[in-house]
DRENDO-1510 file (C-alpha; in Angstrom, 1 decimal, always signed):
<recs>
REC; n; res; u; v; w
REC; 1; MET; +1.5; +12.0; -4.6 .
REC; 2; LYS; -1.9; +10.3; -3.6 .
REC; 3; LYS; -1.9; +6.7; -4.1 .
REC; 4; SER; -4.3; +5.2; -6.9 .
REC; 5; ILE; -5.6; +2.1; -8.2 .
REC; 6; PHE; -3.9; -1.1; -6.8 .
REC; 7; GLY; -1.4; +0.7; -4.6 .
REC; 8; TYR; +0.5; +2.2; -7.1 .
REC; 9; ASN; +1.7; +5.8; -7.0 .
REC; 10; ASN; -0.3; +7.1; -9.7 .
REC; 11; LYS; -3.1; +6.2; -11.9 .
REC; 12; ARG; -0.6; +5.5; -15.0 .
REC; 13; ASP; +1.2; +2.5; -13.1 .
REC; 14; GLY; -2.1; +1.2; -11.7 .
REC; 15; SER; -3.4; +1.3; -15.4 .
REC; 16; LEU; -0.2; -0.5; -16.8 .
REC; 17; PHE; -0.2; -3.1; -14.1 .
REC; 18; LEU; -3.7; -4.0; -14.9 .
REC; 19; LEU; -3.1; -4.1; -18.9 .
REC; 20; CYS; -0.3; -6.4; -18.0 .
REC; 21; TRP; -2.1; -8.5; -15.9 .
REC; 22; ILE; -4.9; -8.9; -18.5 .
REC; 23; ALA; -2.4; -9.7; -21.2 .
REC; 24; TYR; -0.6; -12.4; -19.3 .
REC; 25; THR; -3.7; -14.0; -17.7 .
REC; 26; SER; -5.3; -14.5; -21.0 .
REC; 27; THR; -2.5; -16.6; -22.1 .
REC; 28; TYR; -3.6; -19.3; -19.5 .
REC; 29; ILE; -6.9; -19.3; -20.8 .
REC; 30; CYS; -5.5; -20.4; -24.1 .
REC; 31; ARG; -2.8; -22.9; -22.5 .
REC; 32; LEU; -4.9; -24.9; -19.8 .
REC; 33; ASN; -7.7; -25.4; -21.8 .
REC; 34; PHE; -6.3; -28.5; -23.6 .
REC; 35; SER; -5.8; -29.8; -20.3 .
REC; 36; ALA; -9.5; -29.2; -19.4 .
REC; 37; ILE; -10.6; -31.6; -22.3 .
REC; 38; ILE; -8.2; -34.5; -21.3 .
REC; 39; PRO; -10.6; -36.6; -19.8 .
REC; 40; GLU; -13.1; -36.1; -22.9 .
REC; 41; LEU; -10.3; -37.0; -25.2 .
REC; 42; THR; -9.5; -40.3; -23.2 .
REC; 43; SER; -13.1; -41.2; -22.5 .
REC; 44; LEU; -14.2; -40.8; -25.9 .
REC; 45; ASN; -11.1; -42.5; -27.1 .
REC; 46; ILE; -10.2; -39.6; -29.4 .
REC; 47; MET; -6.5; -39.9; -27.8 .
REC; 48; SER; -4.3; -42.0; -25.6 .
REC; 49; GLU; -2.5; -40.8; -22.7 .
REC; 50; SER; +1.1; -41.1; -24.3 .
REC; 51; ARG; -0.3; -38.7; -27.5 .
REC; 52; ILE; -1.7; -36.3; -25.0 .
REC; 53; ALA; +1.6; -36.1; -23.0 .
REC; 54; THR; +3.2; -35.9; -26.5 .
REC; 55; ILE; +1.0; -32.5; -27.3 .
REC; 56; SER; +1.5; -31.1; -23.8 .
REC; 57; SER; +5.6; -32.0; -24.0 .
REC; 58; VAL; +5.7; -30.1; -27.4 .
REC; 59; PHE; +4.0; -26.9; -25.8 .
REC; 60; PHE; +6.4; -26.9; -23.1 .
REC; 61; VAL; +9.4; -27.3; -25.1 .
REC; 62; CYS; +8.5; -24.8; -27.9 .
REC; 63; TYR; +7.3; -22.3; -25.0 .
REC; 64; GLY; +10.9; -23.0; -23.2 .
REC; 65; VAL; +13.0; -22.7; -26.2 .
REC; 66; GLY; +11.0; -19.6; -27.2 .
REC; 67; GLN; +11.7; -18.0; -23.6 .
REC; 68; LEU; +15.4; -18.0; -24.3 .
REC; 69; PHE; +14.7; -16.1; -27.6 .
REC; 70; SER; +12.3; -13.7; -26.3 .
REC; 71; GLY; +14.2; -13.2; -23.0 .
REC; 72; ILE; +17.1; -11.9; -25.0 .
REC; 73; ILE; +15.2; -9.9; -27.7 .
REC; 74; GLY; +12.8; -8.6; -24.9 .
REC; 75; ASP; +16.0; -6.7; -23.3 .
REC; 76; LYS; +16.2; -4.7; -26.9 .
REC; 77; LEU; +13.1; -4.9; -29.2 .
REC; 78; ASN; +9.6; -3.3; -28.6 .
REC; 79; THR; +7.9; -5.2; -25.8 .
REC; 80; ARG; +4.4; -3.6; -26.3 .
REC; 81; ILE; +4.5; -5.3; -30.0 .
REC; 82; MET; +5.7; -8.5; -28.6 .
REC; 83; VAL; +3.3; -8.8; -26.2 .
REC; 84; PHE; +0.5; -8.1; -28.4 .
REC; 85; SER; +1.8; -10.5; -31.2 .
REC; 86; GLY; +2.0; -13.3; -28.7 .
REC; 87; VAL; -1.5; -12.8; -27.1 .
REC; 88; LEU; -3.3; -12.4; -30.5 .
REC; 89; ILE; -1.5; -15.2; -32.3 .
REC; 90; SER; -2.1; -17.7; -29.5 .
REC; 91; SER; -5.9; -16.7; -29.8 .
REC; 92; VAL; -5.8; -17.6; -33.7 .
REC; 93; CYS; -3.9; -20.9; -33.0 .
REC; 94; ASN; -6.7; -21.7; -30.6 .
REC; 95; ILE; -9.5; -20.9; -32.9 .
REC; 96; LEU; -7.7; -22.8; -35.8 .
REC; 97; ILE; -8.0; -25.8; -33.6 .
REC; 98; PHE; -11.6; -25.4; -33.6 .
REC; 99; PHE; -11.5; -26.5; -37.2 .
REC; 100; PHE; -8.5; -28.7; -37.5 .
REC; 101; HIS; -8.5; -31.2; -34.7 .
REC; 102; SER; -6.8; -34.3; -35.9 .
REC; 103; PHE; -3.9; -35.2; -33.8 .
REC; 104; GLU; -1.5; -34.0; -36.2 .
REC; 105; SER; -3.2; -30.7; -36.4 .
REC; 106; ILE; -3.2; -30.3; -32.8 .
REC; 107; LEU; +0.4; -31.2; -32.4 .
REC; 108; VAL; +1.5; -28.4; -34.7 .
REC; 109; LEU; -0.9; -25.6; -33.7 .
REC; 110; TRP; -0.2; -26.4; -30.2 .
REC; 111; ALA; +3.6; -26.3; -30.8 .
REC; 112; PHE; +3.3; -22.7; -32.6 .
REC; 113; ASN; +0.8; -21.7; -29.6 .
REC; 114; GLY; +3.9; -22.4; -27.2 .
REC; 115; ILE; +6.2; -20.2; -29.6 .
REC; 116; VAL; +4.0; -17.2; -29.5 .
REC; 117; GLN; +3.0; -17.5; -26.1 .
REC; 118; SER; +6.8; -17.4; -25.0 .
REC; 119; LEU; +6.9; -13.8; -26.2 .
REC; 120; VAL; +4.3; -12.4; -23.4 .
REC; 121; TRP; +6.3; -12.9; -19.9 .
REC; 122; THR; +9.8; -11.7; -20.4 .
REC; 123; PRO; +8.7; -8.3; -22.0 .
REC; 124; ILE; +6.3; -8.0; -19.2 .
REC; 125; LEU; +9.4; -8.5; -16.7 .
REC; 126; LYS; +11.2; -5.8; -18.7 .
REC; 127; ILE; +8.4; -3.4; -18.6 .
REC; 128; ALA; +8.4; -3.6; -14.6 .
REC; 129; SER; +12.0; -3.2; -14.4 .
REC; 130; VAL; +12.2; +0.1; -16.4 .
REC; 131; GLU; +8.6; +1.5; -15.5 .
REC; 132; TYR; +8.6; +1.2; -11.8 .
REC; 133; ASP; +10.8; +1.8; -8.7 .
REC; 134; PRO; +12.2; -0.9; -6.9 .
REC; 135; VAL; +9.5; -1.1; -4.2 .
REC; 136; SER; +6.7; -0.6; -7.0 .
REC; 137; ARG; +8.6; -3.6; -8.7 .
REC; 138; ASP; +8.1; -5.9; -6.0 .
REC; 139; LYS; +4.6; -5.3; -5.7 .
REC; 140; PHE; +4.1; -5.4; -9.2 .
REC; 141; GLY; +5.9; -8.9; -9.1 .
REC; 142; ILE; +3.8; -10.2; -6.7 .
REC; 143; ASN; +0.5; -8.8; -8.0 .
REC; 144; MET; +1.3; -10.6; -11.2 .
REC; 145; SER; +1.7; -13.9; -9.7 .
REC; 146; THR; -2.2; -14.0; -9.3 .
REC; 147; THR; -2.3; -13.9; -13.2 .
REC; 148; VAL; -1.4; -18.0; -12.8 .
REC; 149; PRO; -4.3; -19.1; -10.7 .
REC; 150; ILE; -7.0; -16.8; -12.0 .
REC; 151; GLY; -5.9; -17.5; -15.6 .
REC; 152; THR; -6.3; -21.3; -14.6 .
REC; 153; VAL; -9.8; -20.9; -13.1 .
REC; 154; LEU; -11.0; -18.6; -16.3 .
REC; 155; SER; -9.5; -21.5; -18.5 .
REC; 156; TYR; -11.2; -24.3; -16.5 .
REC; 157; ALA; -14.4; -22.4; -16.4 .
REC; 158; LEU; -15.0; -21.6; -19.9 .
REC; 159; SER; -14.1; -24.9; -20.8 .
REC; 160; LEU; -16.3; -26.6; -18.3 .
REC; 161; VAL; -19.4; -24.4; -19.5 .
REC; 162; THR; -18.4; -24.9; -23.2 .
REC; 163; LEU; -18.5; -28.7; -22.5 .
REC; 164; LEU; -21.8; -28.5; -20.9 .
REC; 165; PHE; -23.4; -27.5; -24.3 .
REC; 166; LEU; -21.2; -28.2; -26.7 .
REC; 167; GLU; -18.5; -30.7; -28.4 .
REC; 168; TRP; -15.0; -30.4; -26.8 .
REC; 169; ASN; -13.4; -28.7; -29.9 .
REC; 170; TYR; -15.7; -25.6; -29.3 .
REC; 171; VAL; -13.3; -25.1; -26.4 .
REC; 172; PHE; -10.9; -23.9; -28.2 .
REC; 173; LEU; -13.3; -21.6; -30.1 .
REC; 174; VAL; -14.5; -20.0; -27.2 .
REC; 175; CYS; -11.2; -19.6; -25.3 .
REC; 176; GLY; -9.2; -18.1; -28.3 .
REC; 177; SER; -12.2; -15.5; -28.8 .
REC; 178; VAL; -11.9; -14.3; -25.4 .
REC; 179; VAL; -7.9; -14.3; -25.8 .
REC; 180; GLY; -8.3; -12.1; -29.1 .
REC; 181; ILE; -10.4; -9.5; -27.0 .
REC; 182; SER; -7.8; -9.2; -24.6 .
REC; 183; ALA; -5.0; -8.6; -27.4 .
REC; 184; ILE; -7.2; -6.0; -28.4 .
REC; 185; ILE; -7.4; -4.4; -24.7 .
REC; 186; TRP; -3.7; -4.6; -24.6 .
REC; 187; PHE; -2.9; -2.8; -27.7 .
REC; 188; VAL; -5.1; +0.0; -27.4 .
REC; 189; GLY; -4.4; +0.6; -23.6 .
REC; 190; THR; -0.8; +0.7; -23.8 .
REC; 191; ALA; -1.0; +3.1; -26.9 .
REC; 192; LYS; -2.7; +5.4; -24.5 .
REC; 193; LEU; -0.1; +5.4; -21.8 .
REC; 194; LYS; +3.0; +5.4; -24.8 .
REC; 195; LEU; +5.4; +3.6; -22.1 .
REC; 196; LYS; +7.7; +6.7; -22.4 .
REC; 197; LYS; +9.7; +5.5; -19.8 .
REC; 198; GLN; +10.7; +2.4; -21.6 .
REC; 199; GLU; +11.2; +4.3; -24.8 .
REC; 200; LYS; +14.0; +6.4; -23.1 .
REC; 201; ALA; +15.2; +3.1; -21.3 .
REC; 202; LYS; +16.4; +1.7; -24.4 .
REC; 203; ASN; +19.4; +4.1; -24.6 .
REC; 204; ASP; +20.2; +4.2; -20.7 .
REC; 205; THR; +20.2; +0.5; -20.0 .
REC; 206; PRO; +23.4; -1.2; -19.5 .
REC; 207; GLN; +22.4; -4.2; -21.6 .
REC; 208; SER; +23.8; -3.1; -24.5 .
REC; 209; SER; +26.8; -3.4; -23.0 .
REC; 210; VAL; +26.3; -6.7; -21.6 .
REC; 211; GLY; +27.6; -9.7; -23.7 .
REC; 212; ALA; +26.9; -13.3; -23.4 .
REC; 213; LEU; +30.1; -14.1; -21.6 .
REC; 214; LYS; +29.1; -11.6; -19.0 .
REC; 215; ILE; +25.8; -12.8; -18.8 .
REC; 216; LEU; +27.0; -16.5; -18.3 .
REC; 217; LYS; +29.6; -15.2; -15.4 .
REC; 218; ILE; +26.8; -13.3; -13.8 .
REC; 219; CYS; +24.6; -16.4; -14.0 .
REC; 220; LEU; +27.5; -18.5; -12.6 .
REC; 221; THR; +28.4; -16.4; -9.6 .
REC; 222; SER; +25.0; -15.4; -8.6 .
REC; 223; GLY; +24.0; -19.1; -8.3 .
REC; 224; VAL; +21.5; -19.0; -11.4 .
REC; 225; VAL; +22.8; -21.9; -12.8 .
REC; 226; LEU; +22.2; -24.2; -9.7 .
REC; 227; MET; +18.9; -22.6; -9.7 .
REC; 228; LEU; +17.9; -24.3; -12.7 .
REC; 229; ILE; +17.1; -27.8; -11.3 .
REC; 230; PRO; +14.8; -26.6; -8.5 .
REC; 231; ILE; +13.3; -24.6; -11.4 .
REC; 232; MET; +12.7; -27.5; -13.4 .
REC; 233; VAL; +11.2; -29.5; -10.5 .
REC; 234; GLN; +8.8; -26.5; -9.7 .
REC; 235; GLY; +7.8; -26.4; -13.0 .
REC; 236; THR; +7.1; -30.0; -13.1 .
REC; 237; LEU; +5.2; -30.2; -10.1 .
REC; 238; LYS; +3.3; -27.0; -10.9 .
REC; 239; ASP; +2.1; -27.7; -14.5 .
REC; 240; SER; +2.3; -31.4; -14.5 .
REC; 241; VAL; +0.0; -31.7; -11.4 .
REC; 242; THR; -2.4; -29.5; -12.8 .
REC; 243; GLN; -2.6; -31.0; -16.1 .
REC; 244; TRP; -3.0; -34.2; -15.0 .
REC; 245; THR; -5.8; -33.6; -11.7 .
REC; 246; PRO; -8.9; -33.7; -14.1 .
REC; 247; GLU; -7.4; -37.2; -15.6 .
REC; 248; PHE; -6.9; -38.2; -12.0 .
REC; 249; PHE; -10.2; -37.7; -10.6 .
REC; 250; SER; -11.8; -39.1; -13.7 .
REC; 251; SER; -10.1; -42.3; -13.7 .
REC; 252; GLN; -9.5; -42.9; -9.9 .
REC; 253; PHE; -13.0; -41.8; -8.8 .
REC; 254; ASN; -15.1; -42.2; -12.3 .
REC; 255; SER; -16.0; -38.9; -12.3 .
REC; 256; SER; -17.3; -37.1; -15.1 .
REC; 257; THR; -15.1; -34.4; -17.3 .
REC; 258; THR; -17.2; -31.6; -16.2 .
REC; 259; PHE; -17.3; -32.8; -12.2 .
REC; 260; SER; -13.4; -33.4; -12.6 .
REC; 261; LEU; -13.0; -30.0; -13.9 .
REC; 262; ALA; -15.0; -28.3; -11.1 .
REC; 263; LEU; -13.0; -30.0; -8.5 .
REC; 264; THR; -9.7; -29.1; -10.4 .
REC; 265; MET; -10.7; -25.3; -10.3 .
REC; 266; VAL; -10.0; -25.7; -6.5 .
REC; 267; LEU; -6.2; -25.8; -7.0 .
REC; 268; PRO; -5.9; -22.4; -8.4 .
REC; 269; ILE; -8.2; -20.9; -6.2 .
REC; 270; VAL; -6.2; -22.0; -3.2 .
REC; 271; ASN; -3.0; -21.1; -5.2 .
REC; 272; VAL; -3.9; -17.4; -5.1 .
REC; 273; THR; -2.7; -17.5; -1.6 .
REC; 274; GLY; +0.8; -19.1; -2.3 .
REC; 275; ALA; +2.4; -15.9; -3.4 .
REC; 276; PHE; +1.4; -13.7; -0.7 .
REC; 277; ILE; +2.4; -16.7; +2.0 .
REC; 278; ALA; +5.8; -16.9; +0.1 .
REC; 279; LYS; +6.3; -13.0; +0.3 .
REC; 280; ARG; +5.4; -13.1; +4.1 .
REC; 281; ILE; +7.9; -16.2; +4.8 .
REC; 282; ASN; +10.7; -14.6; +2.6 .
REC; 283; LYS; +10.5; -11.3; +4.5 .
REC; 284; LYS; +11.6; -12.9; +7.5 .
REC; 285; ILE; +14.1; -15.4; +5.4 .
REC; 286; ASN; +15.5; -12.6; +3.0 .
REC; 287; ASN; +16.5; -15.4; +0.7 .
REC; 288; GLU; +14.3; -16.6; -2.2 .
REC; 289; LEU; +16.2; -20.0; -2.3 .
REC; 290; LYS; +15.6; -21.0; +1.4 .
REC; 291; THR; +12.1; -19.9; +1.0 .
REC; 292; SER; +11.7; -22.2; -1.8 .
REC; 293; VAL; +13.1; -25.2; +0.4 .
REC; 294; VAL; +10.5; -24.8; +2.9 .
REC; 295; PHE; +7.9; -25.1; +0.3 .
REC; 296; PHE; +9.6; -28.0; -1.6 .
REC; 297; LEU; +9.8; -29.9; +1.6 .
REC; 298; ILE; +6.0; -29.1; +2.5 .
REC; 299; ALA; +5.2; -30.4; -0.9 .
REC; 300; VAL; +6.9; -33.9; -0.6 .
REC; 301; ALA; +4.8; -34.3; +2.8 .
REC; 302; PHE; +1.7; -33.6; +0.5 .
REC; 303; LEU; +2.9; -35.8; -2.0 .
REC; 304; LEU; +3.3; -38.6; +0.4 .
REC; 305; LEU; -0.1; -38.1; +1.7 .
REC; 306; LEU; -1.5; -38.2; -1.6 .
REC; 307; ARG; +0.0; -41.6; -1.9 .
REC; 308; VAL; -2.2; -42.9; +1.1 .
REC; 309; PHE; -5.5; -41.2; -0.1 .
REC; 310; ALA; -5.4; -41.7; -3.8 .
REC; 311; GLY; -8.4; -44.0; -5.1 .
REC; 312; LYS; -9.8; -43.7; -1.4 .
REC; 313; SER; -11.0; -40.2; -0.7 .
REC; 314; ALA; -11.4; -37.6; -3.4 .
REC; 315; ILE; -11.6; -34.8; -0.9 .
REC; 316; LEU; -8.3; -35.7; +0.8 .
REC; 317; SER; -6.9; -36.0; -2.4 .
REC; 318; LEU; -7.9; -32.9; -3.9 .
REC; 319; ILE; -6.4; -31.1; -0.6 .
REC; 320; CYS; -3.0; -33.0; -1.0 .
REC; 321; MET; -2.9; -31.7; -4.8 .
REC; 322; ALA; -3.9; -28.4; -3.6 .
REC; 323; GLY; -1.1; -28.2; -1.2 .
REC; 324; VAL; +1.5; -29.4; -3.8 .
REC; 325; THR; +0.5; -26.8; -6.5 .
REC; 326; ASN; +0.3; -24.0; -3.9 .
REC; 327; CYS; +3.8; -24.9; -2.7 .
REC; 328; MET; +5.0; -24.9; -6.5 .
REC; 329; PHE; +3.3; -21.7; -7.1 .
REC; 330; ALA; +5.0; -20.1; -4.4 .
REC; 331; ILE; +8.2; -21.1; -5.5 .
REC; 332; ASN; +7.4; -19.8; -8.9 .
REC; 333; VAL; +7.1; -16.6; -7.7 .
REC; 334; MET; +10.1; -16.6; -5.9 .
REC; 335; LEU; +12.3; -18.2; -8.6 .
REC; 336; ILE; +10.6; -17.0; -11.7 .
REC; 337; THR; +9.5; -13.5; -10.8 .
REC; 338; ILE; +11.4; -12.1; -8.0 .
REC; 339; VAL; +14.8; -13.4; -8.6 .
REC; 340; PRO; +15.1; -12.0; -12.2 .
REC; 341; LEU; +14.1; -8.4; -10.9 .
REC; 342; HIS; +17.5; -8.4; -8.8 .
REC; 343; PHE; +19.2; -8.2; -12.1 .
REC; 344; SER; +17.7; -4.6; -12.7 .
REC; 345; LYS; +21.1; -3.2; -12.0 .
REC; 346; HIS; +22.7; -5.3; -14.8 .
REC; 347; GLY; +20.0; -4.6; -17.5 .
REC; 348; ILE; +19.3; -8.2; -17.8 .
REC; 349; VAL; +15.9; -8.6; -16.3 .
REC; 350; SER; +14.4; -10.2; -19.3 .
REC; 351; THR; +17.4; -12.3; -20.3 .
REC; 352; VAL; +17.4; -13.9; -17.1 .
REC; 353; GLY; +13.7; -14.2; -16.7 .
REC; 354; GLY; +13.7; -15.9; -20.1 .
REC; 355; ILE; +16.6; -18.2; -19.1 .
REC; 356; LEU; +14.6; -19.6; -15.8 .
REC; 357; ASN; +11.1; -19.6; -17.2 .
REC; 358; ALA; +12.6; -21.8; -20.1 .
REC; 359; THR; +14.3; -24.2; -17.9 .
REC; 360; ALA; +11.2; -24.4; -16.1 .
REC; 361; TYR; +9.2; -25.5; -19.2 .
REC; 362; MET; +11.7; -27.8; -20.8 .
REC; 363; GLY; +12.0; -29.8; -17.6 .
REC; 364; CYS; +8.2; -29.9; -17.5 .
REC; 365; ALA; +8.1; -31.3; -21.1 .
REC; 366; ALA; +10.8; -33.9; -20.3 .
REC; 367; THR; +9.0; -35.3; -17.1 .
REC; 368; ASN; +5.6; -34.8; -18.5 .
REC; 369; LEU; +6.5; -37.3; -21.3 .
REC; 370; VAL; +7.4; -39.7; -18.3 .
REC; 371; ALA; +4.5; -39.2; -16.7 .
REC; 372; GLY; +2.4; -39.9; -20.1 .
REC; 373; LYS; +4.4; -43.3; -20.3 .
REC; 374; ILE; +4.0; -44.3; -16.6 .
REC; 375; LEU; +0.1; -43.9; -17.1 .
REC; 376; ASP; -0.1; -45.1; -20.4 .
REC; 377; ASN; +1.9; -48.2; -19.7 .
REC; 378; THR; +1.1; -49.3; -16.4 .
REC; 379; GLY; -2.0; -47.3; -15.4 .
REC; 380; ASN; -0.1; -46.6; -11.9 .
REC; 381; TRP; -0.6; -43.4; -10.3 .
REC; 382; ASN; +1.6; -44.5; -7.5 .
REC; 383; THR; +4.6; -45.0; -9.6 .
REC; 384; LEU; +3.9; -41.4; -11.0 .
REC; 385; PHE; +3.6; -40.1; -7.3 .
REC; 386; ILE; +7.0; -41.7; -6.3 .
REC; 387; PHE; +8.7; -40.1; -9.2 .
REC; 388; TRP; +7.2; -36.6; -8.1 .
REC; 389; ILE; +8.4; -37.1; -4.4 .
REC; 390; ALA; +12.0; -38.0; -5.5 .
REC; 391; LEU; +12.2; -34.9; -7.6 .
REC; 392; GLY; +10.8; -32.7; -4.6 .
REC; 393; VAL; +13.6; -34.2; -2.6 .
REC; 394; ILE; +16.3; -33.5; -5.2 .
REC; 395; ALA; +15.2; -30.0; -5.5 .
REC; 396; ALA; +15.0; -29.2; -2.0 .
REC; 397; ALA; +18.6; -30.0; -1.7 .
REC; 398; VAL; +19.7; -28.4; -4.6 .
REC; 399; SER; +18.0; -25.2; -3.4 .
REC; 400; LEU; +19.6; -25.2; -0.2 .
REC; 401; THR; +23.0; -25.6; -1.7 .
REC; 402; ALA; +22.2; -22.6; -4.1 .
REC; 403; SER; +21.0; -20.2; -1.6 .
REC; 404; PHE; +24.3; -19.9; +0.2 .
REC; 405; ILE; +25.7; -18.6; -3.4 .
REC; 406; TRP; +22.6; -16.3; -3.8 .
REC; 407; LYS; +22.9; -14.8; -0.4 .
REC; 408; LYS; +26.0; -13.5; -1.3 .
REC; 409; ASN; +25.4; -12.0; -4.8 .
REC; 410; ARG; +21.5; -11.2; -4.6 .
REC; 411; ASP; +21.9; -7.5; -3.6 .
</recs>
């Protein structure tokens, strides 16, 4: 059969990938727009760093806990409706913040935004596991990884343009409206494709016979439990560094909010390469955990350099931050996307994906609170960098240990 769009075997597979890509990319638009307005909130004395960190952490907690539930139900329920509900309600939450933007209102709506966004990723993993053959699944996983950097760029770009002309609360109205359109595209597009293979797979998958004890045993023997520590750290360094970057440039180099956002947009542009570099290295190493060790060590080196350049050179600081987030993005693809797909034979791709993604965001929630307290109480970025360096070293050591268990059980 002739290859069609995006290198898939037929037009339907390519179209399905595109719809999944649009849906998941849109979630980042309505997730990182809050990070984009942080310098505005602090410069106008609307919120303190600790309150901002509280809102961010509540999102991460709700998103993380939601991943556990969505992972389990994603292996059993209609994934098309789950994804549609998550994207659409996230849009509504953002639009409501435009009207109700007190600290308490944003806290509640951002928490709910985290809950509904958790309905999107694990069902998409399930779709990949039942709609594509093993080779196409890997291609799907790597290609889907571009949603994160591109979604980040789109979120910051929409926020930046909005802030040039309007007040900060309009950012939520603009982003929410764009994501609402994405929800409609998903609903209409997938209705035409019908996802026939998935409907049939409901009865064929071994998931129905896999109980909680069996899942726990699989996670223990495969090394998944040990993976939770490096996954927490990569979640922290990927999302926390990205979130605090605009504030870093604003406070350390007296940059305006819009200029800080423009600089921050460099990070996701660079991060697009992370997945493909990781794929190439992993092809030689053939072990997602050992590949992660390599990237954790490189990230630690960049963090050490960041301590030297912080407050002295905006360009070199940006390069270091881009290096850190690029490494974390590569690890994210290995541990959050590729590892769960190895569990297709057990029929628990969505469940494992939910557990791993939940761990990443709950870890980020906890450490993000620490970051907020450090900056609020001391204003010392150097202390925060030391904290991140320590996390990177621990993650590298645990990843190396887990890699030997994973090597025996991954295939």
